N, C-alpha and C positions, 0 to 999 in steps of 0.2 A: 807320147802320142805320135803315132806313125802316119796317120792319115785322117782325112776329113770325117770318115765314118766313126773312128775312135773318138774324136773330139765331140761328135754329136751325142754319143751316149754319156760322155763325161758331163757335158753341159746339161743334159736332161736330168741327170742325177742331182746336180747342183740345184737346178730349178725345183726339182721334186722336194728336196729338203726344205728350201726356204718358202716356197709357195704352197706346198701341200702339207708336209709334216709339221713345220713350225706354225703355220697359220691355224692348222687344226688344233694343235696343242696349246698355243699361246695367244691366239687371236691377233689383235693389232700389234704389228712389229715396230710401231713408231715411225719416225721420219725417214728411216733408211739405215743402212749399216754404217757403223763407225769403224773405218778400216784401220789396220795397224799402220804405224809409220816407222821409219828406220830408227828413230831415237829409242824405241822400245827394245832394240836388239843391242844397244850400246856399241861395243867395239867389234861385234861379230860381222862377218861378211853376210850380207843380206841376199837371199834368194828372191828375185823379183816376184815369184809366185806367193811368197809369204805376205806380201802387201795386198793381196786380194782377200785375205782373211779379215775378219772383223767381228764386231759385237752389235747385236740388236738390243734396243731398250724398249721393252714391251710394258705399256701402262696397265694398271689394274683393270679388271673386267668383272663380269657377273660370276665367273668361276673362282676368282682369287682377288684378294685385296692388297696384294703385294706388287711392287715394281719388279720385273723380271729381266735379267740381263743374260744373254745367251750368245755363245760364240757360233760362228759359221765358217767352215773351211777345214777344220781339223779332220773331218770325215771325208774330205776330197780324196779320191783314189788316184792321186797324181801318177803313181808308178805302175798302175795296172794297164795292160795292153788291151784288155777287154773286160766287160762287166763280170764280176764274180759275186753274184747275189747271195751265195751260200757262205761267203767269207766276210771278214771285217772290211769295212770301207775306210781307206786311209788309216788313220790312227785308231779308229774304232771308238772314239770318244769325242763329245762336244762338252764344253764347260758351261755351267750356269750358276747364277746366284740370285737370291731374292732379297729385297730390302723393304723397309716400312714406307719409305718415301723415295721420290726421285733423287738419285745420289750420284753426283759427278765422280766421287771416289770409287763407286762400284764399277762404273764404266771404265775408269782407268785401271782398276785392279784386275778386272777380267781380261782386258786387252793385254796387260802385263803377263798374266799367266798363259794366255794364248801364245804370246811370243816365246815365253819360257818353254812351253811344250814343243814348239817348233824347233827351238835350239836343242832340246833334249833329243828330238828325233834325228837331228843332223849330227849328233855325236859331239856337240860343242862342249859338253860336260863329261866327256869320256864315256865310261860304261854305265853311267847313271840311267836307270830306266825311266820310261814315261810316267807321268803322274797317273795314279790309279787309286782305287778305293782304299780308304784308311791311311793314305799318305797325309802328312801334316807338315806345316811349314810356318816358322816364325817370320813375321813381316819386318821386324826391326823397328817398327813405329806404330802408333795407333792406326787402326784400319781406315779411319776417316781423315787422317792427317791432322787431327786436332787433339781432343782430350779423351778419346775413347779408351776404355780398359781392354777392348778387344784388339789383340795384337798378334794373333795367330789364326791360321785357317786349317780346317780339317776337310778332306775330300771324301764324299760319300756318294753312294748310288742315290740319285735324285728321288726322294720319296714321293713327291707329287707327280712324277712322270716316270713310273716304273716300266720295266720291260725294254726289250731291244727294238729299236726303230729300223725299218727296212727301206733301203733305197735300191735303185737299179744297180748301183755299184757295190752293194753289200750292206752290212749291218753296222749300227753304232748304238752306244748307250750315252746317257747323260751323266756327267760327273758334277756333283754340286758342291759348292764351297760353303762351309759353315764356320762362323766366327767363334774363336775361343779367347778367353782371357789367359793371362800368364798363370794364374792360380789353377784354372781348369786344365790347362795343358800339363802342368806339373802333376796334378792329381791323376790324370788319365795315363801318364807314363807308368804309374804304379798300379792303378786299378783297372786300366783297360779303356780303350776309346769307345767300344760299343756300349759299355756301362755309362760313360760320360754322355754319349749321344742320347741315351735313354733319358737321363736326367734333364738334359737340355730340352728335349722334345716335351717332356712332362711340364716343364716350366714355361713353355712357349718361346724358348730362346733358340729353337731350331725347327725348321731349316731356314726361316727368314732371319736375316741378320739385322739386329738393332744395335748400332754403335753406342747408343746412350745407356744400354742396360748395365746393371750391376753384375758383378761376378757371382756365380752360384756357389763358389767354394772359396 
């Protein structure tokens, strides 16, 4: 940002995302944003701007019966010198997940992946690309930190919030996390993740994550 005018459009785009786009799509955004903290970045050098990112916890409403967790900040156009509405804003993605009930593990998990996406963008993991549609990742432990069989996540285009969102600073999409069991993950490696996603959706196991559910495979 080189001058006050540049910072003005940047702030306006940020406010547009949270106060217009998010409230229109999600309704009540809860008590406020839960910001990232340095511990999420482990031993990496932390850019102070990263700590302005965070996650909103949106309660159920008349349009949905799920708790919804959504990042804010990954679509910030930090490096743009002027608005570029026809291009991608920042990383061009915000992350979200839905749960059956209010879930501290969901808040932590999405903050973790927000931090991970920032580290990817900074080249902390070499040439590894940013998280995108159809990426998947093993968590190394139950998703709820207890006895859940769901131990992996799959990233998909958010089915409940399709289409590209427009800001003054450019465009962005929502990338949603879906939970997988070890057996489901293994099956999809052979049969395909789109096929697995279809099965999960038909069984009501996607896109909302229920850590108590049984494996479908």
